PyMOL Python script that loads the backbone (N, CA, C, O; Angstrom):
from pymol import cmd

cmd.read_pdbstr("""\
ATOM      1  N   MET A   1      21.950 -15.582 -20.397  1.00  0.00           N
ATOM      2  CA  MET A   1      20.654 -15.594 -21.101  1.00  0.00           C
ATOM      3  C   MET A   1      20.173 -17.021 -21.303  1.00  0.00           C
ATOM      4  O   MET A   1      20.861 -17.829 -21.926  1.00  0.00           O
ATOM      5  N   LYS A   2      18.998 -17.333 -20.781  1.00  0.00           N
ATOM      6  CA  LYS A   2      18.453 -18.678 -20.948  1.00  0.00           C
ATOM      7  C   LYS A   2      17.593 -18.734 -22.203  1.00  0.00           C
ATOM      8  O   LYS A   2      16.797 -17.827 -22.447  1.00  0.00           O
ATOM      9  N   PRO A   3      17.744 -19.791 -23.005  1.00  0.00           N
ATOM     10  CA  PRO A   3      16.935 -19.935 -24.220  1.00  0.00           C
ATOM     11  C   PRO A   3      15.478 -20.186 -23.862  1.00  0.00           C
ATOM     12  O   PRO A   3      15.186 -20.684 -22.775  1.00  0.00           O
ATOM     13  N   PRO A   4      14.558 -19.846 -24.763  1.00  0.00           N
ATOM     14  CA  PRO A   4      13.133 -20.099 -24.523  1.00  0.00           C
ATOM     15  C   PRO A   4      12.880 -21.581 -24.286  1.00  0.00           C
ATOM     16  O   PRO A   4      13.671 -22.425 -24.710  1.00  0.00           O
ATOM     17  N   ARG A   5      11.777 -21.902 -23.609  1.00  0.00           N
ATOM     18  CA  ARG A   5      11.463 -23.307 -23.330  1.00  0.00           C
ATOM     19  C   ARG A   5      11.296 -24.082 -24.624  1.00  0.00           C
ATOM     20  O   ARG A   5      11.697 -25.243 -24.713  1.00  0.00           O
ATOM     21  N   ILE A   6      10.703 -23.443 -25.633  1.00  0.00           N
ATOM     22  CA  ILE A   6      10.488 -24.108 -26.916  1.00  0.00           C
ATOM     23  C   ILE A   6      11.832 -24.506 -27.520  1.00  0.00           C
ATOM     24  O   ILE A   6      11.990 -25.617 -28.026  1.00  0.00           O
ATOM     25  N   ALA A   7      12.790 -23.598 -27.462  1.00  0.00           N
ATOM     26  CA  ALA A   7      14.110 -23.875 -28.025  1.00  0.00           C
ATOM     27  C   ALA A   7      14.758 -25.027 -27.261  1.00  0.00           C
ATOM     28  O   ALA A   7      15.442 -25.866 -27.846  1.00  0.00           O
ATOM     29  N   ASP A   8      14.535 -25.057 -25.943  1.00  0.00           N
ATOM     30  CA  ASP A   8      15.107 -26.103 -25.119  1.00  0.00           C
ATOM     31  C   ASP A   8      14.524 -27.457 -25.516  1.00  0.00           C
ATOM     32  O   ASP A   8      15.227 -28.467 -25.527  1.00  0.00           O
ATOM     33  N   GLU A   9      13.232 -27.465 -25.840  1.00  0.00           N
ATOM     34  CA  GLU A   9      12.579 -28.718 -26.231  1.00  0.00           C
ATOM     35  C   GLU A   9      13.107 -29.185 -27.578  1.00  0.00           C
ATOM     36  O   GLU A   9      13.311 -30.380 -27.792  1.00  0.00           O
ATOM     37  N   LEU A  10      13.327 -28.239 -28.488  1.00  0.00           N
ATOM     38  CA  LEU A  10      13.811 -28.610 -29.814  1.00  0.00           C
ATOM     39  C   LEU A  10      15.263 -29.064 -29.747  1.00  0.00           C
ATOM     40  O   LEU A  10      15.734 -29.812 -30.604  1.00  0.00           O
ATOM     41  N   GLY A  11      15.970 -28.599 -28.708  1.00  0.00           N
ATOM     42  CA  GLY A  11      17.374 -28.962 -28.590  1.00  0.00           C
ATOM     43  C   GLY A  11      18.214 -27.953 -29.339  1.00  0.00           C
ATOM     44  O   GLY A  11      18.690 -26.976 -28.760  1.00  0.00           O
ATOM     45  N   ARG A  12      18.399 -28.189 -30.636  1.00  0.00           N
ATOM     46  CA  ARG A  12      19.161 -27.236 -31.442  1.00  0.00           C
ATOM     47  C   ARG A  12      18.190 -26.304 -32.147  1.00  0.00           C
ATOM     48  O   ARG A  12      17.240 -26.753 -32.787  1.00  0.00           O
ATOM     49  N   THR A  13      18.432 -25.008 -32.026  1.00  0.00           N
ATOM     50  CA  THR A  13      17.552 -24.040 -32.673  1.00  0.00           C
ATOM     51  C   THR A  13      18.368 -23.114 -33.556  1.00  0.00           C
ATOM     52  O   THR A  13      19.322 -22.494 -33.086  1.00  0.00           O
ATOM     53  N   PRO A  14      18.006 -23.010 -34.837  1.00  0.00           N
ATOM     54  CA  PRO A  14      18.697 -22.098 -35.754  1.00  0.00           C
ATOM     55  C   PRO A  14      18.624 -20.670 -35.226  1.00  0.00           C
ATOM     56  O   PRO A  14      17.682 -20.308 -34.521  1.00  0.00           O
ATOM     57  N   SER A  15      19.623 -19.863 -35.571  1.00  0.00           N
ATOM     58  CA  SER A  15      19.691 -18.497 -35.058  1.00  0.00           C
ATOM     59  C   SER A  15      18.457 -17.700 -35.437  1.00  0.00           C
ATOM     60  O   SER A  15      17.977 -16.883 -34.650  1.00  0.00           O
ATOM     61  N   TYR A  16      17.934 -17.933 -36.649  1.00  0.00           N
ATOM     62  CA  TYR A  16      16.786 -17.133 -37.079  1.00  0.00           C
ATOM     63  C   TYR A  16      15.536 -17.523 -36.288  1.00  0.00           C
ATOM     64  O   TYR A  16      14.695 -16.673 -35.992  1.00  0.00           O
ATOM     65  N   VAL A  17      15.417 -18.800 -35.950  1.00  0.00           N
ATOM     66  CA  VAL A  17      14.276 -19.233 -35.144  1.00  0.00           C
ATOM     67  C   VAL A  17      14.400 -18.653 -33.738  1.00  0.00           C
ATOM     68  O   VAL A  17      13.414 -18.192 -33.162  1.00  0.00           O
ATOM     69  N   TYR A  18      15.614 -18.677 -33.187  1.00  0.00           N
ATOM     70  CA  TYR A  18      15.847 -18.137 -31.852  1.00  0.00           C
ATOM     71  C   TYR A  18      15.512 -16.653 -31.826  1.00  0.00           C
ATOM     72  O   TYR A  18      14.953 -16.145 -30.854  1.00  0.00           O
ATOM     73  N   ARG A  19      15.865 -15.963 -32.919  1.00  0.00           N
ATOM     74  CA  ARG A  19      15.578 -14.523 -33.004  1.00  0.00           C
ATOM     75  C   ARG A  19      14.070 -14.281 -33.008  1.00  0.00           C
ATOM     76  O   ARG A  19      13.577 -13.378 -32.332  1.00  0.00           O
ATOM     77  N   ILE A  20      13.337 -15.098 -33.780  1.00  0.00           N
ATOM     78  CA  ILE A  20      11.877 -14.945 -33.848  1.00  0.00           C
ATOM     79  C   ILE A  20      11.259 -15.205 -32.476  1.00  0.00           C
ATOM     80  O   ILE A  20      10.358 -14.483 -32.049  1.00  0.00           O
ATOM     81  N   LEU A  21      11.743 -16.233 -31.790  1.00  0.00           N
ATOM     82  CA  LEU A  21      11.202 -16.560 -30.473  1.00  0.00           C
ATOM     83  C   LEU A  21      11.434 -15.402 -29.509  1.00  0.00           C
ATOM     84  O   LEU A  21      10.558 -15.071 -28.710  1.00  0.00           O
ATOM     85  N   ARG A  22      12.609 -14.789 -29.582  1.00  0.00           N
ATOM     86  CA  ARG A  22      12.912 -13.666 -28.693  1.00  0.00           C
ATOM     87  C   ARG A  22      12.008 -12.490 -29.015  1.00  0.00           C
ATOM     88  O   ARG A  22      11.537 -11.799 -28.111  1.00  0.00           O
ATOM     89  N   GLU A  23      11.763 -12.258 -30.303  1.00  0.00           N
ATOM     90  CA  GLU A  23      10.900 -11.142 -30.700  1.00  0.00           C
ATOM     91  C   GLU A  23       9.479 -11.379 -30.189  1.00  0.00           C
ATOM     92  O   GLU A  23       8.811 -10.446 -29.746  1.00  0.00           O
ATOM     93  N   GLN A  24       9.022 -12.633 -30.253  1.00  0.00           N
ATOM     94  CA  GLN A  24       7.674 -12.955 -29.780  1.00  0.00           C
ATOM     95  C   GLN A  24       7.586 -12.735 -28.269  1.00  0.00           C
ATOM     96  O   GLN A  24       6.590 -12.208 -27.773  1.00  0.00           O
ATOM     97  N   GLN A  25       8.625 -13.137 -27.543  1.00  0.00           N
ATOM     98  CA  GLN A  25       8.616 -12.951 -26.095  1.00  0.00           C
ATOM     99  C   GLN A  25       8.637 -11.464 -25.756  1.00  0.00           C
ATOM    100  O   GLN A  25       7.975 -11.030 -24.813  1.00  0.00           O
ATOM    101  N   ALA A  26       9.397 -10.684 -26.521  1.00  0.00           N
ATOM    102  CA  ALA A  26       9.482  -9.241 -26.281  1.00  0.00           C
ATOM    103  C   ALA A  26       8.118  -8.604 -26.521  1.00  0.00           C
ATOM    104  O   ALA A  26       7.686  -7.748 -25.750  1.00  0.00           O
ATOM    105  N   ALA A  27       7.442  -9.018 -27.585  1.00  0.00           N
ATOM    106  CA  ALA A  27       6.123  -8.466 -27.910  1.00  0.00           C
ATOM    107  C   ALA A  27       5.123  -8.851 -26.817  1.00  0.00           C
ATOM    108  O   ALA A  27       4.292  -8.036 -26.417  1.00  0.00           O
ATOM    109  N   ALA A  28       5.205 -10.074 -26.345  1.00  0.00           N
ATOM    110  CA  ALA A  28       4.290 -10.534 -25.303  1.00  0.00           C
ATOM    111  C   ALA A  28       4.567  -9.775 -24.004  1.00  0.00           C
ATOM    112  O   ALA A  28       3.644  -9.480 -23.244  1.00  0.00           O
ATOM    113  N   GLY A  29       5.831  -9.464 -23.756  1.00  0.00           N
ATOM    114  CA  GLY A  29       6.187  -8.735 -22.543  1.00  0.00           C
ATOM    115  C   GLY A  29       5.678  -7.306 -22.594  1.00  0.00           C
ATOM    116  O   GLY A  29       5.259  -6.756 -21.575  1.00  0.00           O
ATOM    117  N   ASP A  30       5.713  -6.696 -23.783  1.00  0.00           N
ATOM    118  CA  ASP A  30       5.246  -5.314 -23.929  1.00  0.00           C
ATOM    119  C   ASP A  30       3.734  -5.253 -23.763  1.00  0.00           C
ATOM    120  O   ASP A  30       3.206  -4.318 -23.160  1.00  0.00           O
ATOM    121  N   GLN A  31       3.043  -6.248 -24.297  1.00  0.00           N
ATOM    122  CA  GLN A  31       1.585  -6.249 -24.228  1.00  0.00           C
ATOM    123  C   GLN A  31       1.139  -7.120 -23.059  1.00  0.00           C
ATOM    124  O   GLN A  31      -0.060  -7.262 -22.817  1.00  0.00           O
TER     125      GLN A  31
END
""", "prot")
cmd.dss("prot")
cmd.show_as("cartoon", "prot")
cmd.util.cbc("prot")
cmd.orient("prot")
């Protein structure tokens, strides 16, 4: 699993932020 580009730019991403980013990508993929 590759981390989102945003997470890659930030370098270290807290688990809760990573979870939110994944949820946003999932929502964008559905719509």
